[in-house]
C-alpha positions as CSV (number, residue, x, y, z in Angstrom):
1,M,110.8,67.3,53.4
2,F,108.4,65.8,49.8
3,Q,109.4,65.2,47.2
4,T,108.1,66.0,43.6
5,K,108.8,64.8,39.9
6,V,110.1,67.1,38.1
7,R,109.2,66.0,34.4
8,F,111.6,67.3,31.2
9,A,109.0,67.1,28.4
10,F,109.5,67.9,25.1
11,P,107.0,70.1,22.3
12,A,105.4,68.0,19.9
13,P,105.0,68.7,16.1
14,V,102.7,71.6,15.6
15,L,100.2,71.3,12.6
16,L,98.9,75.1,13.4
17,L,99.8,77.5,16.0
18,A,97.1,79.8,17.4
19,F,98.0,81.9,20.4
20,V,94.5,82.6,22.1
21,V,95.0,85.7,24.4
22,M,93.4,85.5,28.0
23,F,94.1,86.9,31.0
24,A,95.4,84.5,34.2
25,L,94.3,84.2,37.3
26,A,95.6,83.1,41.0
27,G,93.9,82.4,44.6
28,C,94.4,83.7,47.6
29,S,95.2,83.1,51.3
30,A,93.2,85.8,53.4
31,V,91.4,82.5,55.9
32,T,93.5,80.5,56.7
33,P,94.5,77.9,54.2
34,A,94.3,74.2,55.0
35,A,97.5,72.5,57.2
36,P,99.7,71.0,54.5
37,A,99.8,67.4,54.3
38,E,103.4,65.3,54.7
39,A,103.6,64.5,51.7
40,T,102.4,64.8,47.8
41,Q,101.6,61.7,45.5
42,T,103.8,61.4,42.6
43,E,104.5,59.5,39.8
44,A,107.0,58.6,37.1
45,A,106.1,60.1,34.0
46,P,104.9,57.3,30.6
47,A,107.9,55.8,29.6
48,E,107.5,57.2,25.9
49,A,107.9,60.9,28.1
50,A,112.2,62.4,28.3
51,A,113.5,61.7,31.5
52,V,112.4,62.5,35.0
53,A,114.3,63.9,37.6
54,E,114.0,63.9,41.7
55,A,113.9,67.5,43.0
56,S,113.2,69.0,46.4
57,A,109.9,71.2,47.3
58,T,111.9,74.6,46.2
59,D,113.0,73.8,42.8
60,A,109.0,74.4,42.2
61,A,109.0,77.9,43.8
62,P,109.7,81.3,41.4
63,A,113.4,81.7,42.7
64,A,114.1,78.3,40.4
65,L,113.1,79.7,37.6
66,P,115.6,80.5,34.8
67,P,116.9,83.9,34.3
68,G,116.1,85.2,31.2
69,P,112.5,86.9,29.6
70,P,109.3,86.1,30.6
71,P,108.5,82.5,28.8
72,G,104.3,83.1,29.8
73,G,104.7,86.8,28.4
74,Q,102.8,90.3,29.6
75,M,100.8,89.3,33.0
76,G,97.4,88.3,32.4
77,V,98.5,86.8,28.9
78,M,98.2,83.5,28.3
79,P,100.0,81.7,25.3
80,G,97.3,79.8,23.6
81,S,97.1,75.8,22.8
82,T,98.5,74.7,20.1
83,T,95.9,71.7,20.1
84,F,92.4,71.8,18.5
85,S,89.7,69.1,18.7
86,S,89.0,68.0,14.6
87,V,85.6,66.4,16.0
88,A,82.9,69.0,16.2
89,P,80.7,69.2,19.0
90,T,77.4,66.3,18.9
91,Y,75.1,69.2,20.8
92,T,75.6,72.6,20.6
93,E,74.7,75.2,23.1
94,L,72.6,73.8,25.4
95,A,71.9,76.4,28.5
96,Y,72.1,75.0,31.9
97,A,70.7,78.0,33.2
98,D,68.8,80.8,32.2
99,Q,70.1,83.9,33.7
100,S,73.0,84.8,30.6
101,D,73.3,84.3,27.4
102,A,77.0,82.7,28.4
103,Q,74.9,79.7,30.8
104,K,75.6,77.4,27.7
105,L,77.5,74.2,26.9
106,D,78.8,72.0,23.9
107,L,79.0,68.3,23.9
108,Y,80.7,65.9,23.0
109,I,79.8,62.4,22.4
110,P,82.0,59.5,21.7
111,T,80.9,57.9,17.9
112,S,81.6,54.0,19.6
113,G,81.2,52.2,22.5
114,E,77.6,51.7,23.8
115,G,78.1,54.2,27.3
116,P,76.0,55.2,29.4
117,F,79.7,57.6,28.9
118,P,82.0,59.2,32.5
119,V,81.9,62.6,31.6
120,V,84.5,65.5,31.7
121,I,83.6,69.3,32.1
122,M,86.1,71.3,30.4
123,V,86.4,74.4,31.8
124,H,88.2,77.7,30.4
125,G,90.8,79.5,31.0
126,G,91.3,83.6,30.2
127,G,91.4,85.5,33.6
128,F,87.8,85.6,34.1
129,M,88.2,88.4,31.2
130,F,87.8,86.0,27.8
131,G,88.2,82.9,26.4
132,D,85.3,80.8,25.4
133,K,84.2,76.3,25.0
134,A,84.9,76.6,21.9
135,D,88.9,78.3,22.2
136,G,91.7,75.2,21.5
137,A,92.7,75.9,25.3
138,G,89.8,75.4,26.3
139,L,89.6,72.3,23.7
140,T,92.7,70.3,24.5
141,G,92.3,66.2,24.6
142,V,88.9,66.7,23.3
143,D,89.9,64.1,20.7
144,Q,91.8,62.0,22.5
145,L,89.2,61.5,25.5
146,L,86.4,60.7,22.7
147,E,88.9,58.3,21.7
148,A,89.5,56.7,25.5
149,G,85.2,56.9,26.1
150,Y,84.9,59.6,27.9
151,A,81.7,62.4,26.5
152,V,83.2,65.7,27.2
153,A,80.9,68.7,27.6
154,S,83.0,72.8,27.0
155,I,80.9,75.0,29.2
156,N,80.9,78.7,29.4
157,Y,80.8,80.8,32.6
158,R,79.9,84.8,32.9
159,L,83.6,86.3,32.8
160,S,84.2,89.3,35.1
161,G,83.1,91.8,32.9
162,E,79.5,91.3,32.8
163,A,78.9,89.8,37.1
164,Q,81.3,89.8,39.7
165,W,82.5,86.7,41.9
166,P,80.9,84.2,42.6
167,A,79.4,84.2,39.4
168,Q,81.6,82.3,37.8
169,I,82.2,79.1,40.4
170,Y,78.1,79.5,40.8
171,D,77.6,79.1,36.8
172,S,80.2,75.8,37.4
173,K,78.2,74.3,39.5
174,A,74.8,74.6,37.4
175,A,76.7,73.2,34.3
176,V,77.6,70.4,36.7
177,R,74.5,69.6,37.8
178,Y,72.5,70.1,34.7
179,L,74.5,67.8,33.6
180,R,73.6,64.9,36.1
181,A,70.1,66.3,35.7
182,V,70.4,65.1,31.9
183,A,72.6,62.1,31.9
184,G,69.8,59.9,30.8
185,E,69.3,62.2,27.7
186,Y,72.4,61.6,26.1
187,N,73.6,58.4,27.9
188,L,76.0,59.7,30.3
189,D,76.9,58.5,33.8
190,P,76.1,60.6,36.3
191,E,78.2,59.1,39.1
192,K,81.5,59.2,37.0
193,F,81.9,63.1,36.6
194,G,85.6,65.4,36.0
195,A,86.6,68.2,35.6
196,W,89.4,69.8,33.4
197,G,90.9,73.3,33.1
198,A,93.8,75.4,32.3
199,S,94.7,79.0,34.1
200,A,91.5,80.5,35.3
201,G,89.6,77.5,34.3
202,G,92.5,75.7,36.5
203,N,91.2,77.5,39.6
204,L,88.0,76.9,38.4
205,V,88.4,73.2,38.3
206,A,90.0,73.4,41.5
207,M,87.6,74.9,43.4
208,L,84.6,71.9,42.2
209,G,87.5,69.7,43.0
210,T,86.8,70.8,47.2
211,T,83.6,72.3,47.6
212,C,80.8,70.3,47.1
213,G,78.4,70.2,50.0
214,V,79.5,74.2,50.0
215,A,75.6,75.8,50.1
216,E,77.3,79.5,49.7
217,L,78.9,78.4,46.7
218,E,76.1,76.5,45.0
219,G,74.6,79.3,43.4
220,A,71.1,76.5,43.8
221,E,69.1,79.2,41.9
222,L,69.9,78.8,38.9
223,G,67.9,75.0,38.8
224,N,68.4,71.6,39.4
225,A,68.7,72.2,43.1
226,D,67.9,68.5,43.6
227,Q,71.3,67.9,41.4
228,S,75.2,67.5,42.7
229,S,77.5,69.3,42.0
230,C,80.0,67.5,43.1
231,V,82.8,66.1,40.6
232,Q,85.1,62.5,40.8
233,A,88.1,63.5,39.5
234,V,90.3,66.9,38.7
235,V,92.7,67.5,36.4
236,D,94.2,71.5,36.7
237,W,96.5,73.0,34.7
238,F,98.4,75.9,35.9
239,G,95.3,77.2,38.3
240,P,95.6,79.8,40.1
241,I,94.7,79.2,43.9
242,D,96.1,82.5,46.0
243,F,95.4,85.4,44.7
244,L,96.9,87.4,47.6
245,Q,100.7,85.7,47.2
246,L,100.7,86.1,44.0
247,D,103.0,89.3,44.2
248,A,104.9,87.9,46.7
249,Q,106.1,84.9,45.1
250,F,107.3,86.4,42.3
251,A,109.0,89.7,44.2
252,G,112.5,89.1,42.8
253,T,112.3,87.5,40.3
254,E,111.7,87.7,35.8
255,C,108.6,87.3,36.6
256,A,107.4,90.5,39.1
257,Q,104.2,91.6,38.8
258,N,101.1,94.1,39.9
259,H,98.2,91.3,40.8
260,D,97.3,93.5,43.3
261,A,96.5,96.6,41.5
262,A,93.1,98.3,41.0
263,D,93.2,97.0,37.4
264,S,94.6,93.2,37.1
265,P,92.1,90.2,36.5
266,E,91.6,89.6,39.7
267,S,90.7,92.7,41.7
268,K,88.3,92.9,38.4
269,L,87.1,90.0,39.3
270,V,86.3,90.2,43.2
271,G,84.8,93.6,42.1
272,A,87.9,95.4,44.0
273,P,91.9,95.8,44.6
274,I,92.8,92.0,46.2
275,Q,94.2,93.6,49.4
276,S,91.3,95.7,50.4
277,V,88.7,92.6,50.8
278,P,90.6,88.9,52.0
279,E,87.2,87.4,53.1
280,I,85.9,87.9,49.4
281,V,89.4,86.4,48.0
282,A,89.3,84.5,50.0
283,T,86.5,82.5,49.2
284,T,88.1,81.9,45.3
285,N,90.8,79.8,47.1
286,A,90.2,76.3,47.2
287,M,92.7,75.5,50.0
288,N,90.9,77.5,52.1
289,Y,87.8,74.3,51.8
290,V,90.1,71.5,51.1
291,D,88.8,68.0,53.2
292,A,88.8,64.1,53.7
293,D,86.1,64.5,50.7
294,D,87.8,65.8,48.1
295,A,88.5,64.2,44.5
296,P,91.6,63.4,43.9
297,F,93.7,65.8,41.9
298,L,96.0,66.3,38.7
299,I,98.1,69.6,39.2
300,Q,99.9,70.3,36.4
301,H,102.2,73.7,36.5
302,G,105.3,74.5,33.9
303,S,107.9,75.3,36.2
304,A,109.3,78.8,33.8
305,D,105.6,80.3,34.4
306,C,105.6,83.7,34.5
307,N,102.1,84.1,34.8
308,I,100.9,82.2,37.8
309,P,103.4,81.1,40.1
310,P,104.5,77.4,39.6
311,V,104.3,77.1,43.9
312,Q,101.0,77.5,43.7
313,G,99.6,74.7,42.8
314,Q,102.6,72.9,44.5
315,N,101.2,74.3,48.0
316,L,96.9,72.9,46.8
317,A,99.0,69.5,46.3
318,D,100.1,69.6,49.7
319,A,97.4,70.7,51.5
320,L,95.6,67.9,49.3
321,G,98.1,65.2,50.7
322,A,99.1,62.2,49.1
323,D,96.4,60.4,49.2
324,K,94.6,63.1,47.0
325,A,97.0,64.7,44.8
326,T,99.5,64.4,42.5
327,Y,102.1,67.3,41.5
328,Y,103.7,67.4,38.2
329,L,106.4,70.5,37.7
330,I,107.2,70.3,33.9
331,E,111.0,71.7,33.6
332,G,110.4,74.9,31.4
333,A,107.3,74.9,30.1
334,G,105.5,78.3,30.6
335,H,101.8,79.4,31.4
336,G,100.5,76.8,28.7
337,G,101.6,75.4,25.6
338,S,102.7,72.3,23.6
339,Q,104.7,70.9,26.3
340,F,101.5,70.4,28.3
341,E,99.6,68.8,24.6
342,T,102.1,66.4,23.9
343,P,101.1,62.8,23.4
344,E,102.3,61.6,26.1
345,N,101.4,63.9,28.8
346,L,97.9,63.8,27.6
347,Q,98.1,60.0,28.2
348,L,98.5,60.7,31.0
349,V,95.8,62.9,31.7
350,I,93.9,60.2,30.4
351,E,95.3,57.2,32.4
352,F,94.4,59.6,35.5
353,L,91.0,59.6,35.1
354,D,91.0,56.3,33.8
355,R,91.9,55.8,37.4
356,N,88.3,57.8,39.0
357,L,85.7,57.5,36.3
358,K,86.3,54.2,35.0
């Protein structure tokens, strides 16, 4: 059995506390997922971080969650980021497609360095029902990324109230293709694209990382069909992967939910109760698309997440395998929050990106 690292992180001082209400999503498994690999690559946290302890796979399971009120709040409610970018976008409201007002992005360019700059595409959370490219939760780490020499593109996409799946992955891929098409104009490196998303955004970036070349999820009609939508690195923060297993994985815990309900964020995304349309839900599950060509992944989940079971991230890491995935279980963290946003953890993310994009 593989060993995973349980990371004990503690909140950094917070200057501005804001809670952005968001609805969290999860994935599905109507199609048989790719066979789990024997091991998942692990890394020790930086020396500045708190202690790292060894734990088996079962430590990440919902049964291991601590007793007491769910730290993540009610189903679908994600505490907002406590880290807000202090830098204004260099370019705002850039339209990457023309079928919806939602198909826009903001672009941040480093003020030092010659470029062309590697790009990190930020995808906000919100259960595919809420959220915006300007949200704090969608901009965690932007200041640090710019300082490290990355351009940042924070994207909007059509929410489920406007369009059902697969519109959201179509939009995400269209944004990637657009950025490659205009790379010369904005001094971007088209060969070095990463994607970073939280919660619902974690689902989307996981799909970006595993569906390179999958024509039925490309949405090529949105433009720049001659460009690639592939990414070269993925940072998945507590993203939902397997919608159909969410309720079963939380059963018997303090975190029991009703993701199978007709009005759940997951059901609204696909337009029907998720258990009634497994063939559609299967196309939201990154594990169903895992192959040898996938991007490297950094996956982080809180052990006390009561919106998305931590085992969802662990299972994705298993499917990707030791050569592709690094998984961190952040002890005591819920569905987002300051424990993900410590300087030490953000530095860990940047070091992962540096290894794969520089």
